Residue, then its C-alpha position, 0 to 999 in steps of 0.5 A: m705792171d704798166e706797158t710802154t713801147n720800145g724803139n721798135g714799137s714792141p710793148v715793154e712791161e714797166k714796173e709800177i712804182q708803189p707808194r712809200d711809207y711816210r716815214d721813209p726819208k726819201a718820201n718827200c713828194n705827195i701825189d694824190g695822198f700818197w708819198y713818193a721820192q721826188e725823182e719818181a714824181e714824173q713817172v708816177m703821174q704818167q703811171n696814174e694817167r695810164k691807170l685813168a685811161a685803162h679805167a675809162k676803157k674798162l667802163k666802156e667795155k662794161w657799157l658795151e655789154t649792157p643792152q643799151g650799149k649793144l643797141c647803140m654799137a649796132f646802130y653806130k656800125a649800121f650807120q657807118e656801113y650805110k654811109k660807106y655803101l652810099e659813098e661806094n654806090p652813088r646811085a643808091g642815093v636816089g629813089p626810084g625814078g631818080s627822085s630824092l630819098e624823102f623817107n624818114e629813115h634816110q632823112l634821119f641818116e642825113e641829119g645824123l651825118r650832118l651833125m657828125e660832119d659839123h662836130q668834126e669840123e668844130r673839133e678840128e677848128r678847136d684843135r687848130k686854134n689850141l695848137e696856134r695858142a700853144q705855139k705862141a704860149a710862153r714855155c715852161e722854165h723847168n730844167f731837166v737833169d740833162g740841161e734841156t728845158c721843158r718846152a711845154p706851154r706854161m700855165r697862165g700866171k705861172k712859170l711852169c707847165r701843168m705837169h711841172e706845176r703839179m710836181e712843185e705843188a706835190k713837194a713836201l711841205r716846209l714847216d716854219l716854226g716861227p721866230m722862237e724868241d720867247p716862251d709863247s713863240i716856242q710853245h706855238a712852234i711845239r704845237k705846229l710840230q705836233a700837228a705836223v707829226i699827227d698829219g704825217v707830213l714829216d719823216h722821223k729824221q725831220v721830226a728829230a731835227l726840229s725837236y732838237l731845234i726847239q729844245l735849243a731855242a728853249w735853252n737859249v731863251t732861258r739863258t738869255s733871260v737870266v743874263v738880261k736879269r743879271l745885267d738889270e740887277l747890276e745897273i740898279g746896284 
């Protein structure tokens, strides 16, 4: 079960969408190798993102149980406590007699603090620039059922945002059987249908419909050939 929040901020359990059998008529959308109904695609991708986040959290929890994880966390907590102490006690930032704290241990702290502040500034500047680019970027042209248009920035060279582009790519493949104008092209269509059945990209209804079309094309080619041959004989006579 996945957890979301309701309007009051309370957690609400959401039933996990399970993959469908590829033979299910509604299984027309492939996401990460599993089949779903097209209307489930957006929720499934959100569900998968939550799973990835939960997996990353578990990895961190396991790392924190290791000796190196515990030492690193102890160092981080002590670093933050010392930083807070100096902020609350300015006089603690000078040595005996008012001299500067030129001790290796304190200098290591100051260097780490500078790196943290520089990293924070760089991240904020990067986020600011990304936000500016996102605000100026062309918007996704996907239309929701209620008539609203997705306002997320679209991918470069595309008309859709990353999520809706993935949804389009995840749609079921359309099988082009070709012209089926002669025995060779019909045989080629049969091979393509055979490969699609083996790969499981079609449901049983689609296979039955395409098989019927191939049979009809084969019958038409035979009948057309007979008519043409008869016309040629009449012309010669």
